[in-house]
C-alpha atoms as a printed R data frame, in Angstrom:
    type eleno elety resid chain resno      x      y       z
1   ATOM     1    CA   MET     A     1  0.000  0.000   0.000
2   ATOM     2    CA   SER     A     2  1.504  3.342  -1.067
3   ATOM     3    CA   LEU     A     3  1.805  6.348   1.206
4   ATOM     4    CA   GLU     A     4 -0.862  8.994   0.820
5   ATOM     5    CA   LEU     A     5  1.233 12.120   0.448
6   ATOM     6    CA   PRO     A     6  0.079 15.587   1.529
7   ATOM     7    CA   LYS     A     7 -1.148 18.133  -0.978
8   ATOM     8    CA   PHE     A     8  1.167 21.085  -1.533
9   ATOM     9    CA   SER     A     9  1.691 24.444  -3.196
10  ATOM    10    CA   VAL     A    10  4.701 25.836  -5.040
11  ATOM    11    CA   SER     A    11  5.512 29.529  -4.710
12  ATOM    12    CA   MET     A    12  7.558 31.404  -7.321
13  ATOM    13    CA   SER     A    13  7.965 35.060  -8.275
14  ATOM    14    CA   VAL     A    14  8.997 36.600 -11.602
15  ATOM    15    CA   TYR     A    15 10.004 40.162 -12.416
16  ATOM    16    CA   LYS     A    16 11.072 42.284 -15.390
17  ATOM    17    CA   ASN     A    17 14.754 41.311 -15.467
18  ATOM    18    CA   ASP     A    18 14.147 37.548 -15.501
19  ATOM    19    CA   ASN     A    19 15.181 35.847 -18.727
20  ATOM    20    CA   PRO     A    20 12.024 34.545 -20.506
21  ATOM    21    CA   ASP     A    21 13.719 31.348 -21.733
22  ATOM    22    CA   HIS     A    22 15.005 30.569 -18.251
23  ATOM    23    CA   PHE     A    23 11.565 31.271 -16.801
24  ATOM    24    CA   TYR     A    24 10.010 28.859 -19.300
25  ATOM    25    CA   GLN     A    25 12.454 26.090 -18.318
26  ATOM    26    CA   ALA     A    26 11.760 26.718 -14.634
27  ATOM    27    CA   ILE     A    27  7.966 26.488 -14.869
28  ATOM    28    CA   GLN     A    28  8.102 23.442 -17.132
29  ATOM    29    CA   SER     A    29 10.212 21.648 -14.532
30  ATOM    30    CA   LEU     A    30  7.371 22.187 -12.037
31  ATOM    31    CA   VAL     A    31  4.877 20.164 -14.068
32  ATOM    32    CA   ASN     A    32  7.327 17.552 -15.364
33  ATOM    33    CA   GLN     A    33  7.401 15.956 -11.932
34  ATOM    34    CA   THR     A    34  6.734 12.460 -10.625
35  ATOM    35    CA   ILE     A    35  4.302 14.238  -8.277
36  ATOM    36    CA   VAL     A    36  2.808 17.381  -9.800
37  ATOM    37    CA   PRO     A    37  2.013 20.298  -7.437
38  ATOM    38    CA   ASN     A    38 -1.630 20.723  -6.460
39  ATOM    39    CA   GLU     A    39 -1.128 24.468  -6.793
40  ATOM    40    CA   ILE     A    40  1.494 26.659  -8.464
41  ATOM    41    CA   ILE     A    41  1.424 30.267  -7.251
42  ATOM    42    CA   ILE     A    42  3.298 32.728  -9.462
43  ATOM    43    CA   VAL     A    43  3.680 36.250  -8.125
44  ATOM    44    CA   VAL     A    44  4.371 38.774 -10.894
45  ATOM    45    CA   ASP     A    45  6.478 41.358  -9.095
46  ATOM    46    CA   GLY     A    46  5.598 44.467 -11.121
47  ATOM    47    CA   PRO     A    47  5.378 44.918 -14.914
48  ATOM    48    CA   ILE     A    48  7.117 42.227 -16.980
49  ATOM    49    CA   PRO     A    49  8.076 42.087 -20.694
50  ATOM    50    CA   GLU     A    50  5.420 40.894 -23.133
51  ATOM    51    CA   THR     A    51  7.453 37.783 -23.998
52  ATOM    52    CA   THR     A    52  7.512 36.678 -20.353
53  ATOM    53    CA   ASN     A    53  3.837 37.504 -19.981
54  ATOM    54    CA   GLN     A    54  2.914 35.403 -23.028
55  ATOM    55    CA   ILE     A    55  4.839 32.431 -21.604
56  ATOM    56    CA   LEU     A    56  3.049 32.839 -18.285
57  ATOM    57    CA   GLU     A    57 -0.423 33.140 -19.824
58  ATOM    58    CA   LYS     A    58  0.141 30.075 -22.009
59  ATOM    59    CA   PHE     A    59  1.374 28.108 -18.995
60  ATOM    60    CA   LYS     A    60 -1.692 29.141 -17.009
61  ATOM    61    CA   ALA     A    61 -4.043 28.177 -19.852
62  ATOM    62    CA   GLU     A    62 -2.454 24.733 -20.152
63  ATOM    63    CA   ASN     A    63 -2.397 23.947 -16.403
64  ATOM    64    CA   ASP     A    64 -5.454 24.346 -14.203
65  ATOM    65    CA   ASN     A    65 -3.350 24.325 -11.014
66  ATOM    66    CA   VAL     A    66 -1.690 27.681 -11.778
67  ATOM    67    CA   VAL     A    67 -2.676 30.813  -9.808
68  ATOM    68    CA   VAL     A    68 -1.199 34.193 -10.783
69  ATOM    69    CA   HIS     A    69 -0.978 37.215  -8.475
70  ATOM    70    CA   ARG     A    70  0.102 40.481 -10.132
71  ATOM    71    CA   LEU     A    71  1.656 43.386  -8.236
72  ATOM    72    CA   ASP     A    72  1.301 46.862  -9.716
73  ATOM    73    CA   LYS     A    73  4.954 47.677  -9.091
74  ATOM    74    CA   ASN     A    74  8.132 45.851  -8.182
75  ATOM    75    CA   MET     A    75  8.109 45.273  -4.417
76  ATOM    76    CA   GLY     A    76 11.125 43.019  -4.021
77  ATOM    77    CA   HIS     A    77 11.881 39.398  -3.287
78  ATOM    78    CA   GLY     A    78 10.713 39.246   0.330
79  ATOM    79    CA   TYR     A    79  7.405 40.983  -0.339
80  ATOM    80    CA   ALA     A    80  6.663 38.682  -3.288
81  ATOM    81    CA   ARG     A    81  7.544 35.629  -1.160
82  ATOM    82    CA   ASN     A    82  5.038 36.792   1.444
83  ATOM    83    CA   ILE     A    83  2.270 37.170  -1.150
84  ATOM    84    CA   GLY     A    84  2.851 33.573  -2.243
85  ATOM    85    CA   LEU     A    85  2.898 32.430   1.381
86  ATOM    86    CA   GLN     A    86 -0.303 34.225   2.357
87  ATOM    87    CA   ASN     A    87 -2.224 33.022  -0.703
88  ATOM    88    CA   SER     A    88 -1.268 29.351  -0.688
89  ATOM    89    CA   THR     A    89 -4.112 26.863  -0.268
90  ATOM    90    CA   TYR     A    90 -2.029 24.117   1.318
91  ATOM    91    CA   ASP     A    91  0.125 23.910   4.439
92  ATOM    92    CA   TYR     A    92  3.127 22.450   2.605
93  ATOM    93    CA   ILE     A    93  4.782 25.054   0.382
94  ATOM    94    CA   ALA     A    94  7.795 24.508  -1.870
95  ATOM    95    CA   LEU     A    95  9.901 27.499  -2.926
96  ATOM    96    CA   MET     A    96 11.174 27.914  -6.463
97  ATOM    97    CA   ASP     A    97 13.218 30.554  -8.287
98  ATOM    98    CA   SER     A    98 12.348 31.691 -11.783
99  ATOM    99    CA   ASP     A    99 15.585 30.580 -13.476
100 ATOM   100    CA   ASP     A   100 16.291 27.184 -11.877
101 ATOM   101    CA   VAL     A   101 15.312 23.664 -12.908
102 ATOM   102    CA   CYS     A   102 13.746 21.119 -10.546
103 ATOM   103    CA   LEU     A   103 14.819 17.500 -10.860
104 ATOM   104    CA   GLU     A   104 11.770 15.429 -11.739
105 ATOM   105    CA   ASN     A   105 11.624 13.657  -8.365
106 ATOM   106    CA   ARG     A   106 12.202 16.751  -6.207
107 ATOM   107    CA   PHE     A   107  8.707 16.992  -4.733
108 ATOM   108    CA   GLU     A   108  8.306 13.241  -4.356
109 ATOM   109    CA   LEU     A   109 11.480 13.067  -2.245
110 ATOM   110    CA   GLN     A   110 10.422 15.968  -0.052
111 ATOM   111    CA   LEU     A   111  6.818 14.856   0.454
112 ATOM   112    CA   LYS     A   112  7.857 11.307   1.353
113 ATOM   113    CA   PHE     A   113 10.315 12.642   3.913
114 ATOM   114    CA   PHE     A   114  7.690 14.898   5.479
115 ATOM   115    CA   LYS     A   115  5.227 12.012   5.591
116 ATOM   116    CA   SER     A   116  7.693  9.955   7.608
117 ATOM   117    CA   ASN     A   117  9.051 12.844   9.700
118 ATOM   118    CA   ALA     A   118  6.094 14.890  10.901
119 ATOM   119    CA   ASP     A   119  8.248 16.825  13.405
120 ATOM   120    CA   VAL     A   120 10.284 18.564  10.679
121 ATOM   121    CA   SER     A   121  9.194 22.093   9.693
122 ATOM   122    CA   ILE     A   122 11.709 23.047   6.973
123 ATOM   123    CA   LEU     A   123 13.246 20.662   4.444
124 ATOM   124    CA   GLY     A   124 15.896 21.590   1.889
125 ATOM   125    CA   GLY     A   125 18.409 19.679  -0.178
126 ATOM   126    CA   THR     A   126 21.535 19.730  -2.310
127 ATOM   127    CA   ILE     A   127 21.772 21.906  -5.421
128 ATOM   128    CA   GLU     A   128 23.965 21.563  -8.498
129 ATOM   129    CA   GLU     A   129 25.018 24.766 -10.255
130 ATOM   130    CA   PHE     A   130 25.318 25.255 -14.010
131 ATOM   131    CA   SER     A   131 25.927 28.108 -16.421
132 ATOM   132    CA   ASP     A   132 24.398 27.410 -19.851
133 ATOM   133    CA   ASP     A   133 23.701 23.682 -20.032
134 ATOM   134    CA   ALA     A   134 21.775 22.143 -17.125
135 ATOM   135    CA   LEU     A   135 23.398 18.787 -17.942
136 ATOM   136    CA   THR     A   136 26.863 20.216 -17.230
137 ATOM   137    CA   THR     A   137 27.384 20.726 -13.512
138 ATOM   138    CA   ILE     A   138 29.952 23.358 -12.532
139 ATOM   139    CA   SER     A   139 29.734 22.921  -8.782
140 ATOM   140    CA   LYS     A   140 27.581 21.467  -6.026
141 ATOM   141    CA   ARG     A   141 26.377 23.021  -2.779
142 ATOM   142    CA   LYS     A   142 25.718 20.412  -0.145
143 ATOM   143    CA   LEU     A   143 24.833 21.476   3.394
144 ATOM   144    CA   PRO     A   144 24.560 19.650   6.747
145 ATOM   145    CA   LEU     A   145 21.588 17.294   7.007
146 ATOM   146    CA   LEU     A   146 20.512 17.065  10.644
147 ATOM   147    CA   ASP     A   147 18.784 19.651  12.808
148 ATOM   148    CA   SER     A   148 21.554 20.001  15.385
149 ATOM   149    CA   ASP     A   149 24.221 20.374  12.693
150 ATOM   150    CA   LEU     A   150 22.121 22.898  10.792
151 ATOM   151    CA   LYS     A   151 21.528 25.012  13.894
152 ATOM   152    CA   GLN     A   152 25.288 25.034  14.475
153 ATOM   153    CA   TYR     A   153 25.975 25.853  10.805
154 ATOM   154    CA   MET     A   154 23.455 28.707  10.993
155 ATOM   155    CA   LYS     A   155 25.777 30.515  13.388
156 ATOM   156    CA   TYR     A   156 28.141 31.093  10.470
157 ATOM   157    CA   ARG     A   157 26.117 30.861   7.272
158 ATOM   158    CA   CYS     A   158 22.594 30.386   5.940
159 ATOM   159    CA   PRO     A   159 21.631 26.734   6.607
160 ATOM   160    CA   PHE     A   160 19.512 26.146   3.487
161 ATOM   161    CA   ASN     A   161 19.731 26.435  -0.253
162 ATOM   162    CA   GLN     A   162 16.585 28.572  -0.173
163 ATOM   163    CA   MET     A   163 15.340 27.622  -3.665
164 ATOM   164    CA   SER     A   164 15.289 23.957  -2.571
165 ATOM   165    CA   VAL     A   165 13.149 24.475   0.513
166 ATOM   166    CA   MET     A   166  9.727 23.047   1.320
167 ATOM   167    CA   PHE     A   167  8.150 24.116   4.606
168 ATOM   168    CA   LYS     A   168  4.971 24.119   6.671
169 ATOM   169    CA   LYS     A   169  2.997 27.317   6.156
170 ATOM   170    CA   THR     A   170  1.551 27.382   9.665
171 ATOM   171    CA   HIS     A   171  5.005 27.211  11.226
172 ATOM   172    CA   VAL     A   172  6.414 29.936   8.972
173 ATOM   173    CA   LEU     A   173  3.460 32.208   9.762
174 ATOM   174    CA   ASP     A   174  3.961 31.527  13.466
175 ATOM   175    CA   ALA     A   175  7.519 32.841  13.100
176 ATOM   176    CA   GLY     A   176  6.205 36.010  11.428
177 ATOM   177    CA   GLY     A   177  6.463 35.047   7.763
178 ATOM   178    CA   TYR     A   178  8.788 36.842   5.366
179 ATOM   179    CA   LYS     A   179  9.992 40.242   6.542
180 ATOM   180    CA   ASP     A   180 12.004 42.786   4.604
181 ATOM   181    CA   TRP     A   181 15.763 42.377   5.026
182 ATOM   182    CA   PHE     A   182 17.980 43.315   2.094
183 ATOM   183    CA   CYS     A   183 19.287 40.125   0.447
184 ATOM   184    CA   ASN     A   184 18.679 38.094   3.619
185 ATOM   185    CA   GLU     A   185 14.907 37.591   3.955
186 ATOM   186    CA   ASP     A   186 15.323 33.819   3.977
187 ATOM   187    CA   TYR     A   187 18.191 33.732   6.480
188 ATOM   188    CA   TYR     A   188 16.201 36.070   8.748
189 ATOM   189    CA   LEU     A   189 13.209 33.736   8.581
190 ATOM   190    CA   TRP     A   190 15.258 30.627   9.413
191 ATOM   191    CA   ILE     A   191 16.737 32.423  12.443
192 ATOM   192    CA   ARG     A   192 13.275 33.285  13.749
193 ATOM   193    CA   MET     A   193 12.098 29.713  13.177
194 ATOM   194    CA   ALA     A   194 15.107 28.370  15.051
195 ATOM   195    CA   LEU     A   195 14.276 30.680  17.962
196 ATOM   196    CA   LYS     A   196 10.867 28.999  18.086
197 ATOM   197    CA   ASN     A   197 12.557 25.571  18.099
198 ATOM   198    CA   TYR     A   198 11.171 24.411  14.768
199 ATOM   199    CA   LYS     A   199 13.066 21.454  13.378
200 ATOM   200    CA   PHE     A   200 15.340 21.711  10.303
201 ATOM   201    CA   HIS     A   201 16.510 19.051   7.862
202 ATOM   202    CA   ASN     A   202 18.266 18.785   4.506
203 ATOM   203    CA   LEU     A   203 18.139 15.890   2.087
204 ATOM   204    CA   GLU     A   204 21.437 14.595   0.762
205 ATOM   205    CA   GLU     A   205 19.976 14.185  -2.732
206 ATOM   206    CA   THR     A   206 20.203 16.899  -5.374
207 ATOM   207    CA   LEU     A   207 16.799 18.577  -5.775
208 ATOM   208    CA   LEU     A   208 17.523 21.341  -8.276
209 ATOM   209    CA   LYS     A   209 19.843 22.530 -10.994
210 ATOM   210    CA   VAL     A   210 20.599 26.163 -10.204
211 ATOM   211    CA   ARG     A   211 21.699 28.687 -12.805
212 ATOM   212    CA   THR     A   212 24.755 30.788 -11.976
213 ATOM   213    CA   ASN     A   213 26.807 33.420 -13.808
214 ATOM   214    CA   GLU     A   214 29.287 36.225 -13.172
215 ATOM   215    CA   ASP     A   215 26.534 38.437 -11.719
216 ATOM   216    CA   PHE     A   216 26.079 35.900  -8.909
217 ATOM   217    CA   TYR     A   217 29.441 36.875  -7.414
218 ATOM   218    CA   LYS     A   218 28.895 40.602  -8.000
219 ATOM   219    CA   ARG     A   219 25.573 40.459  -6.140
220 ATOM   220    CA   ARG     A   220 27.347 38.971  -3.137
221 ATOM   221    CA   GLY     A   221 29.645 41.935  -2.789
222 ATOM   222    CA   GLY     A   222 29.490 45.619  -2.010
223 ATOM   223    CA   LEU     A   223 28.962 47.744   1.073
224 ATOM   224    CA   LYS     A   224 25.160 47.467   1.043
225 ATOM   225    CA   TYR     A   225 25.316 43.668   0.963
226 ATOM   226    CA   PHE     A   226 27.920 43.651   3.747
227 ATOM   227    CA   LYS     A   227 25.786 45.899   5.979
228 ATOM   228    CA   SER     A   228 22.823 43.562   5.535
229 ATOM   229    CA   GLU     A   229 24.930 40.547   6.490
230 ATOM   230    CA   ALA     A   230 26.496 42.375   9.435
231 ATOM   231    CA   LYS     A   231 23.037 43.220  10.784
232 ATOM   232    CA   ILE     A   232 22.054 39.540  10.581
233 ATOM   233    CA   GLN     A   233 25.118 38.720  12.672
234 ATOM   234    CA   LYS     A   234 24.209 41.465  15.157
235 ATOM   235    CA   LEU     A   235 20.712 40.003  15.434
236 ATOM   236    CA   MET     A   236 22.099 36.555  16.253
237 ATOM   237    CA   LEU     A   237 24.407 38.119  18.839
238 ATOM   238    CA   THR     A   238 21.544 39.937  20.581
239 ATOM   239    CA   LYS     A   239 19.445 36.741  20.566
240 ATOM   240    CA   ASP     A   240 22.339 34.753  22.137
241 ATOM   241    CA   ILE     A   241 22.610 32.484  19.111
242 ATOM   242    CA   ILE     A   242 26.275 33.404  18.685
243 ATOM   243    CA   SER     A   243 28.959 34.677  21.056
244 ATOM   244    CA   LEU     A   244 30.846 37.955  20.720
245 ATOM   245    CA   PRO     A   245 34.012 36.235  19.350
246 ATOM   246    CA   THR     A   246 31.900 34.435  16.728
247 ATOM   247    CA   TYR     A   247 30.182 37.716  15.828
248 ATOM   248    CA   LEU     A   248 33.542 39.476  15.358
249 ATOM   249    CA   TYR     A   249 34.894 36.572  13.303
250 ATOM   250    CA   ASN     A   250 31.817 36.421  11.055
251 ATOM   251    CA   VAL     A   251 31.742 40.171  10.429
252 ATOM   252    CA   SER     A   252 35.477 40.294   9.717
253 ATOM   253    CA   ILE     A   253 35.292 37.482   7.163
254 ATOM   254    CA   ARG     A   254 32.312 39.124   5.453
255 ATOM   255    CA   PHE     A   255 34.062 42.502   5.297
256 ATOM   256    CA   VAL     A   256 37.047 40.959   3.546
257 ATOM   257    CA   VAL     A   257 34.979 38.886   1.090
258 ATOM   258    CA   GLN     A   258 32.191 41.348   0.365
259 ATOM   259    CA   VAL     A   259 33.985 44.705   0.532
260 ATOM   260    CA   LEU     A   260 37.733 44.240   0.051
261 ATOM   261    CA   MET     A   261 37.790 41.445  -2.533
262 ATOM   262    CA   THR     A   262 37.441 42.064  -6.256
263 ATOM   263    CA   ASP     A   263 34.670 40.181  -8.084
264 ATOM   264    CA   GLY     A   264 37.289 37.772  -9.442
265 ATOM   265    CA   LEU     A   265 38.713 36.995  -6.003
266 ATOM   266    CA   ARG     A   266 35.214 36.645  -4.576
267 ATOM   267    CA   LYS     A   267 34.334 34.146  -7.308
268 ATOM   268    CA   TYR     A   268 37.466 32.132  -6.476
269 ATOM   269    CA   PHE     A   269 36.626 32.215  -2.756
270 ATOM   270    CA   PHE     A   270 33.059 30.948  -3.242
271 ATOM   271    CA   LYS     A   271 34.040 28.227  -5.690
272 ATOM   272    CA   THR     A   272 36.982 27.048  -3.575
273 ATOM   273    CA   PHE     A   273 35.598 27.233  -0.031
274 ATOM   274    CA   THR     A   274 31.798 27.008  -0.289
275 ATOM   275    CA   ARG     A   275 31.300 24.588  -3.189
276 ATOM   276    CA   THR     A   276 32.407 21.113  -4.237
277 ATOM   277    CA   LYS     A   277 33.134 19.974  -7.763
């Protein structure tokens, strides 16, 4: 007798700068699944090009599980995430970015784990990064698996590949949902969920192919990005998640990587110390 798996929603946002071809590949990977989502929520974060809009409208016409929410102007990643969260029908919600590609068994793996581990609130997994061809993996980002290891890892870095996450809506809402925090809305949410003792887990299996390019390393640099990260560290210090020495270490490392390093050096750092081949 097979397990009866819970129904679930997928939440994705798209905005004007997203590549239409990449967006098409991303949404197709949502329906080419061993277990198709019961609901796909797409938040259109402000006006989008006509090409992207045509792809979206065709996708909606061909799939009766697609719900589109349009925002009059671009409100940002965290705001769009919250719209998807608030408007989901089901308690299990999977996140998805508009330029990545889900492996066909992603949702099956996550739902089966949740079915057998009812105490887990957030479930992520491994990602494989690519540039042009999804079949050619450049690097892999694998994170700790168990709750205790993830809570320890969180003291230094974000404990999830956010685009791989599936979580329980009620638990996320209990922690306050998505709140604005430049470039760190997800990290901020995981911290608040940890403070409420919700249980974390990552799957060892690869769940997504994630697109990366030179802009990835540029976006992870600059004074504004550093200030956002430093404030996250200050928050963890004030909440007694990290000690003062850990705070000083984390901020120092981030200042060097995000402010002092060139884009080329930053790229080398990420590929060498935060990724595996």
